[in-house]
C-alpha positions in Angstrom: 63.9 27.4 -56.8 67.5 27.2 -56.1 70.0 29.1 -58.1 71.9 26.7 -60.4 69.1 24.0 -59.7 68.9 21.4 -62.4 65.0 21.7 -62.8 62.9 21.4 -65.7 61.7 24.8 -65.1 64.8 26.6 -66.3 66.0 23.8 -68.8 66.2 24.7 -72.6 65.0 21.3 -73.6 61.6 22.0 -71.8 58.9 22.4 -74.5 56.1 24.8 -73.1 52.7 25.2 -74.4 49.4 26.8 -73.1 48.2 23.6 -71.8 51.2 21.5 -70.8 55.2 21.2 -70.6 57.1 18.4 -71.7 60.6 17.4 -72.0 62.2 17.0 -75.4 65.0 14.7 -74.3 63.1 12.3 -71.8 59.8 10.8 -71.5 59.3 12.2 -68.0 60.1 15.5 -66.3 62.6 13.8 -64.0 64.1 17.3 -63.1 61.1 18.3 -61.2 63.0 17.5 -57.9 66.1 19.5 -59.5 68.1 16.4 -60.2 67.9 15.6 -64.0 70.9 14.2 -65.8 69.8 15.7 -69.1 69.5 19.3 -67.9 71.1 22.0 -69.8 71.0 25.9 -69.5 73.2 26.4 -72.7 71.4 29.0 -75.0 73.0 27.4 -78.0 72.1 23.8 -77.2 69.7 23.4 -80.1 72.2 25.1 -82.6 75.0 22.7 -81.5 72.5 19.6 -81.6 71.4 20.4 -85.1 75.2 20.6 -86.3 75.9 17.4 -84.7 72.9 15.6 -86.4 74.0 17.1 -89.7 77.6 15.8 -89.2 76.4 12.5 -88.1 74.2 12.1 -91.1 77.0 13.0 -93.4 79.4 10.5 -91.9 77.0 7.6 -91.8 75.1 8.5 -95.0 71.6 9.2 -93.6 
């Protein structure tokens, strides 16, 4: 795999289990070929995601 490749294998949004892997952002693993627009290697992605969800809920009353 190329360094810096936008592949599912090194994306923080990939959910891995003993039997399969699935993308938490998309229905398909489009990054298998290294060209995923939803790719992220940010280790704080989920922390920032949760914060944004809480802020959105507070503003929109959900």
